C-alpha positions as CSV (number, residue, x, y, z in Angstrom):
1,X,2.0,1.6,-1.1
2,X,2.6,3.4,-4.4
3,X,-0.1,5.8,-5.5
4,X,-1.1,3.6,-8.6
5,X,-1.6,0.6,-6.3
6,X,-3.7,2.6,-3.9
7,X,-5.8,3.9,-6.8
8,X,-6.5,0.4,-7.9
9,X,-7.5,-0.5,-4.3
10,X,-9.8,2.5,-4.1
11,X,-11.8,1.7,-7.3
12,X,-12.4,2.4,-10.9
13,X,-12.8,6.2,-10.5
14,X,-9.4,6.5,-8.9
15,X,-6.0,7.1,-10.6
16,X,-2.5,8.1,-9.5
17,X,-3.2,11.8,-10.0
18,X,-6.3,11.7,-7.9
19,X,-4.4,9.9,-5.1
20,X,-1.6,12.5,-5.2
21,X,-4.3,15.3,-4.9
22,X,-5.8,13.4,-2.0
23,X,-2.4,13.2,-0.2
24,X,-2.1,17.0,-0.5
25,X,-5.4,17.6,1.3
26,X,-5.4,19.0,4.8
27,X,-8.7,17.2,5.7
28,X,-10.4,14.1,4.2
29,X,-14.0,13.2,4.6
30,X,-14.6,10.5,7.2
31,X,-16.1,8.0,4.6
32,X,-13.2,8.5,2.2
33,X,-10.7,8.2,5.1
34,X,-12.3,4.9,6.1
35,X,-12.0,3.6,2.5
36,X,-8.3,4.6,2.3
37,X,-7.6,3.0,5.7
38,X,-9.2,-0.2,4.5
39,X,-7.1,-0.1,1.3
40,X,-3.9,0.4,3.3
41,X,-5.0,-2.3,5.8
42,X,-4.6,0.1,8.8
43,X,-7.1,1.5,11.3
44,X,-8.3,4.9,10.3
45,X,-7.2,6.2,13.7
46,X,-3.6,5.4,12.6
47,X,-4.0,7.9,9.8
48,X,-5.9,10.5,11.9
49,X,-3.3,10.4,14.6
50,X,-0.2,10.0,12.4
51,X,2.7,12.2,13.5
52,X,5.7,12.2,11.0
53,X,8.2,13.4,13.6
54,X,7.2,10.6,16.1
55,X,7.3,8.0,13.3
56,X,10.8,9.1,12.2
57,X,12.0,9.0,15.8
58,X,10.5,5.6,16.4
59,X,12.0,4.2,13.1
60,X,15.5,5.7,13.7
61,X,15.6,4.6,17.3
62,X,14.4,1.0,16.6
63,X,16.3,-0.1,13.5
64,X,20.1,-0.6,13.4
65,X,21.9,-1.9,10.3
66,X,24.7,-4.5,10.9
67,X,26.9,-5.0,7.9
68,X,28.9,-7.7,9.5
69,X,25.8,-9.8,10.3
70,X,24.9,-10.9,6.7
71,X,23.4,-7.5,6.0
72,X,20.6,-8.2,8.5
73,X,18.5,-5.5,10.1
74,X,18.1,-5.8,13.9
75,X,14.8,-4.6,15.3
76,X,14.0,-5.1,19.0
77,X,16.2,-8.2,19.0
78,X,14.4,-9.6,16.0
79,X,16.5,-10.3,12.9
80,X,15.0,-9.6,9.5
81,X,16.8,-10.9,6.5
82,X,16.4,-8.3,3.6
83,X,16.1,-11.2,1.1
84,X,13.0,-12.5,2.9
85,X,11.5,-9.1,2.8
86,X,12.2,-8.8,-0.9
87,X,10.5,-12.2,-1.6
88,X,7.5,-11.1,0.5
89,X,7.3,-7.9,-1.6
90,X,7.6,-9.9,-4.7
91,X,4.7,-12.2,-3.7
92,X,2.6,-9.1,-2.9
93,X,3.4,-7.7,-6.4
94,X,2.4,-11.0,-8.0
95,X,-0.9,-11.0,-6.1
96,X,-1.6,-7.5,-7.2
97,X,-0.8,-8.4,-10.8
98,X,-3.1,-11.4,-10.6
99,X,-5.9,-9.2,-9.3
100,X,-5.3,-6.7,-12.1
101,X,-5.4,-9.4,-14.7
102,X,-8.7,-10.8,-13.2
103,X,-10.2,-7.3,-13.2
104,X,-9.2,-6.9,-16.9
105,X,-10.7,-10.2,-17.8
106,X,-13.9,-9.2,-16.0
107,X,-14.0,-5.9,-17.8
108,X,-13.5,-7.5,-21.2
109,X,-16.3,-9.9,-20.4
110,X,-18.6,-7.0,-19.5
111,X,-17.7,-5.2,-22.7
112,X,-18.3,-8.2,-24.8
113,X,-21.6,-8.7,-23.1
114,X,-22.6,-5.1,-23.8
115,X,-21.5,-5.4,-27.4
116,X,-23.6,-8.5,-27.9
117,X,-26.7,-6.5,-26.7
């Protein structure tokens, strides 16, 4: 997830720079870690126990690229078509855009309400 998208998921007082600073921290408060884990849709234990070297080894040992097989990626005998993955990512992007538009409309409505008062 990009830093901007994570900032949106974390709330109004977050931005890309603040997420970048969060990534640089050696330790994160438990409540904030829980909030980040929820935004990323992973258990907080996955973040607490994350090991970069193990993740790279698992990734490099699991995925093989086969150019002669319609540019498919083979993973544990499952074939993943890159075009399907691109379409899935596009749908996620559309959903995020729709949420952002909804939040913008809600913010405009709140501002108009405040201006009327």
